[in-house]
N, C-alpha and C positions, 0 to 999 in steps of 0.2 A: 173046507167049510162048505156046508150044504147050501143049496140055493134058498132054503127056507130061513136061514139065519139072517138077522138084521145086519146091514152094512154100516160102516162108520165106526168111530171110536166109541166103546160102550160107556165111557164116562162123560162124553160131551153130548149136548142136546142136538137134535137134528136141525141142521141149518136150512132155512127156507128163505125165499125172497121176501116174504111177508115179515119174517123176524128181523131181517136186515133193514128193511125200509122203516119199520115201526119199532126199532130198538129203543128201549126206555131210557137209556143212559143220557144224561145231560151234564155237561161239564160245569164246574163251579163258575159263578158269575163274577167273582172279584178278581179277574185277570187284568193286569195293567202292564203296558209296555210303551216304549217311545212312539211307535207307529199305530195308528188306528187299525182296527180289524177290517178285513175285506169281506163284505157281505154280498153274496151273489144271489139273485132271485128274480124269477119272473113271477111265479106264484108266491103269495104271502099268506100264511095261515091265519085264520080268525078263531078265537076261542069259542065263539058261539055265533048264532045268526044275528042276535041283537048287535053284537060288535060289528059284524059285517055291514049292517044297515046304518050304523051311526058313526062309523069312523070317517074322519074328514082328512082328505089328503092335501087340501089346498094350503093348509097352514102348518104343515109338518108336525102336527100333534099326534099322528098315528100313521101306520103303514097299511097300504091297501093292495098295491101291485108294484112289481119291480120298476116299471117305467115311471112310476110316480115318486120313486125315491127309496133308498135304503139308508141304514146308518152311515155307510161309507160316502154316498153322494151327498147326504145332508151335511155331513162334516165338511166336505170339500166346499160346498156352497157357502156355508157360514164363514169359512176362512177366506174365500175369495171376496165375499162381501166386505169383510173387515179390511182386507188388503186394499180395496178400492175406495174405502170410505163410505160404502153404502150400507143398506139394511137388509136387502133381499138379493138373492142370486138364483139364476137358472143356468143349468149346464146344457150345452149343446154338443153334438158330435164333431163340430169344427168351428173355426172362427166365422167362416162364411155362413154356416147354419145359424149362428148367433145373429148375424146381420139379417138373414132372411126372417128369423123369428120376430125381430123388431119391426121390420117393414110390413110383414103380413098381419101382425097384431094391430098396428096403428094406422094402416092405410086401407082404403076401400075404393071402389070404382068412383072416378070423378075427382079423387084427391090428387095432390101433387107433392112430390118429394124433391128437395134440392140437394145436390151433391157437389162437393168441391172438385175442381178439375183435377186435383192431385189425389183423389180418393183411391183406395185399394181397388185394383182393376176388376176382380170378380164381383165386387159390390156394384160397380157400374154396369157390368153385363147382366147382373140380376135385374137391375132397373130396366135395361134395354130389352130384356127377354120376358121373364115371367111377370114382372109388374106391369109392363106395357100390355101383355096379353090379358091381364085382369082389369084393364081400363084405368090404370094408375099412371099418370104422366110424371116425367121428371125433367128437370133442367139442371144445367151445370153452371156453377158460379166461380168467379176468381177468388181463390182462398186468401189471397193477399190484399184484397180490396173489399173492405167492409161495406163501402157504398154500393158496390156491385151486388153483394148479397142482399142489401136492403132493397135495391131496385127490383130484385127478382122475386121477392116474397109477395104473393098474391092472396086473395081470399080463399083460394083453393089449396094453398100450401098448408100441409098438416105436419110436415116433419122436415127438419134440416139436419143433415149429417155434417159433422165436423171431423177433421182429422189433424192430429198434432203429434209428431211432425208429419208432413205429407208423405204419401207413399212414393218411394224411389227418389224423388227430388228433395225431400227432407226440409222443405220450407216450414217454418213455424209461424202459424197465423196469429193474428191478434185475437187470441181465444177469448180474452175477457170481453172485448167489444162485440164479438160474434154472439156470445151467450147473452150479453145485455140486450142486444138487438132482438134476439128471439124472445126474451122475456117481455120486452116492450110490445112486440107484435102479437104476443099470445100464441106463439108457435113452439111446439115441442122440439127440443134438440137432442140429438144422440151423438155420442163421441166414440169413434174407434180409438180405444185407449191402449192398443197393443204395444205401441212404442213406449208409452209411459209406464205401463205394467203396474200401475198403482203405486209406483215408487217415485217417479219424477215429480208428480203433483197429485193433489186430491181432486178428481174431476167434479166432485160434488161441493167443493169449497175452494174455488180457485183464488179468491182474494182474501181469505181469512174472515170474511163476513157473510159467508153462506151463498155466494154467487156460484152456481154450478149447473151442470147439465142435467137433463131429465133421465137419461139412460147412458150407461157406459158399457160398450161391447168390447170384448177382449178375446183375442186368439190365445188361449192357454197353450196352444201348440208351441208357442215361442218360449218366452222366458220362464213362465211357471213350470212347464214341463222340463225344459232345460236339457233334454237328451236327444232331441231330434227324432223321437220315436213314438210320439203320441199326438193324435189329432183331437182337439177339444176346443170349445169356445164357451164364453160365459156372457150373461146379460145381467147387469147389476143396476139396481134402482134404490131410491129412498122412499118413494111414495107407495103406500100399500095398495091403493086402487089401481095405480099404473102397473104395479107388479102382478096383480091378479089378472089384469087384461092380457099381459104378456104370457102369464102362466097358462091361462085357458087356451090360448093359441098354441103354446108349446105342447100342451097335452093333445090337442086335436091333430097336430102335425106328427105326433108320435116320436118326438125328439127324446133321445136318451143317450147315456154314455155307459161304457163297459166298466164294471167294478175294478178290473185290473188297471184300466187306464186312469180311473180316479185314484187308485192306490199309487200309481206312478207319480201323479202330480202332487199328491199329499206328501210323498216321500221327498220330492224335490223342493217343496215350498220353504222349508227352514233355511236352505242355502240360497234362496232367490236373491236377497239383498247383496250377499257376498259376490255371487256370480255376476249380477247386473253391474255392480260397482267395478269389478275387475275388468269386464269387457268394455265398460264406459271409459276407464282410464286408458286402455290400450287404443280404443278408437280415437280418442282425442290426440294421443301421441302420433298415431298414424296420419290423422288429418293434418296436423301441424307439419309433419314431414312431407306429406304429399303436396302441400301448398308451395313447397320449394322446388318441385319437379317441373321442368319446362314442358314435358309432354302433356301435362294437365293444364287445361285452360281455366278450370275452376274446380274448387273443392267444396263440397256441400256437406256441412255439419253444423247443426244449430248452435253449438257452443263456440264455434270458430268466429272471431270478430270479422264482421263484413259479410258473413253468410246470410242468405235471405231469411229474414225473420229473427235474426239474432237478438234484437232488442225485445221482441215479443217473448222469445224463449227465456230471456233474463227476467222479464216481468212476471212470468208464471213460475218457472222452475227455480229461479233465484229467490223469488219471494217465498216459495214453499220451503226452500232450504233455510231461509232466515227464521221462519216460523217453526222449524223443526219437523215439518211435514214431508220434506223431500231431501234431496242431497245435491241440489243444483245439477240434477242428472241430465244426461244427454244420450243414453242408450248405447248400443253397440254398432250402429250403422253409420257409414259415410259413403257418399257417392263422389265420383270424380268424372268430370267431363273431359274426355281425351280431345286434345286440340284437333280442329277440323282438318288440319293438314294431313292427318293420318286416315287411311281408308278403314272401312268397317272390317275388312279382312285382316288388317294389321291389329285392330282392337281385339278381334276374335283370337288372333295368335297370341296376344298378350295374356288373355284369360287362359288359353291352353297352356301357356308356359309356366303358369303358377303351379307350385307343388304343394304348398300347405293350404292355400285357398282352393277349396274344391268347388267345382261348378255345380250349383244346385239352388233350388228355391228355398224359401223360408229363412229363418234366423233364430237366434236365441239359444242355440245349442253349443256344445264344446268345440265344434269344428268350424273354422272360418270358411266363409262361402263367397263366391264371386258370381256376378251375373251381368252380362251386357244387355242394354235395353234400347229399343228403337223408340225414343221418346216422342218423335213426331207422330207415331201411331197411337200414342197413349193420351195425348192432350188435344184439346180442340184447336189450340194454336201454341206456337213455341213461346214459353213465358219470357217476357222482356228481361227478367232478372237473371236469366241463365245464358251462359256463353254458348256459342255454337260448337257442335262437335258430337261425339258419341258418348253416351252416359254409361258408366259402369258402377254398379253398386257393390260395395264390400260389406259383408256382415262379419264382424270380428268375433271370434270365439275365445277360447280360454288358453290358447297357446302363448308362449312367451313372446312379448311384443317385439323383441329384437329379432327373433326368428321370422316373424311375419314381415317386418320391415325389410329384412334381407331377401325374403321371397319376392316381394314387390320389386325390389331393386334389380334382382337378377332378371326378372321377366321384362322389366323396362329396358334394360341393357340389350336384351336379345331382340326385342320386337319393336320398340318405339324409341329409336336412337335420336 
């Protein structure tokens, strides 16, 4: 072949980068399958300049930029809003980012936010750090004493955070009374609803008559993801003006989630009620068994009679069950307080001796987890309703409950005789 002859196959057109990038083929539009399509984009094309200038991203009526939403993220937002009984949803890259979005959207310099003493730890440190730097003060209230919350609301209070059940110690507060109090005082309230997951109760209709929170924040990292492999959070509302206030802050903070992460949560959502119920059953069985172990001074689980806040749990989750809105649910968490006669080193050895319960943060996935906590470092004071000792939280996964019980029993026999 001479150097003057054309290269390539004579029957095929010359391939160029331009031809590949601007290829005219478009697939048929009528494709349907069980799972939504995954749309990835930073840039979104406009058909003309007029469309670019008139498209509105705030109401999901059109697409403008990947950070403002794609068909994949819009679909997930709508399903999470439905799950939690809300009307609007924003997605954030983690549960903590969802909390930050709410705080930064609703608070300004000179405002005050109230946090329960058993709030999610990083949410507290956010208030102690960034919010304080911005001139936003915070105070901590006793989650099991509505009168204490009432006494701490001042004219500067703009937001009250609620948590049901409480982080690590799993007390269930008088959620109905707390929300009523906020309504009476004209203060917005936001709930960390990760434990309830939209299944234990409807945060926007706690009593069947419309009593509900203003905002529900949710770490989708936990139950909705279900695999222990996705970080994501959500902020759900029912009020359009409040949603827009949150959304504008969300946009200015540049919060977004990856399309493949949204896909993973969408794929897991259909099995969420089944997984939640299975882990709930196992957690209740283990809580009942643990209550009979002499090494444990106290077992903390909202559905366990005598547990802190059991009656409040029954009033909210049991009532939701009776209305067909819940399942009398109690999630997959239980905590045990190891008797104070055992040293912290012995408690650590107990955790190390477990084989199926892995040492790790988070929960809601298939693998059971264990984590010891120094409660005295997490609370302003030791709660009067808790026994003295070392707290260990167990997050129950999807393993066979008999195997999990056997694992706990063998670790107890080795380390906490």
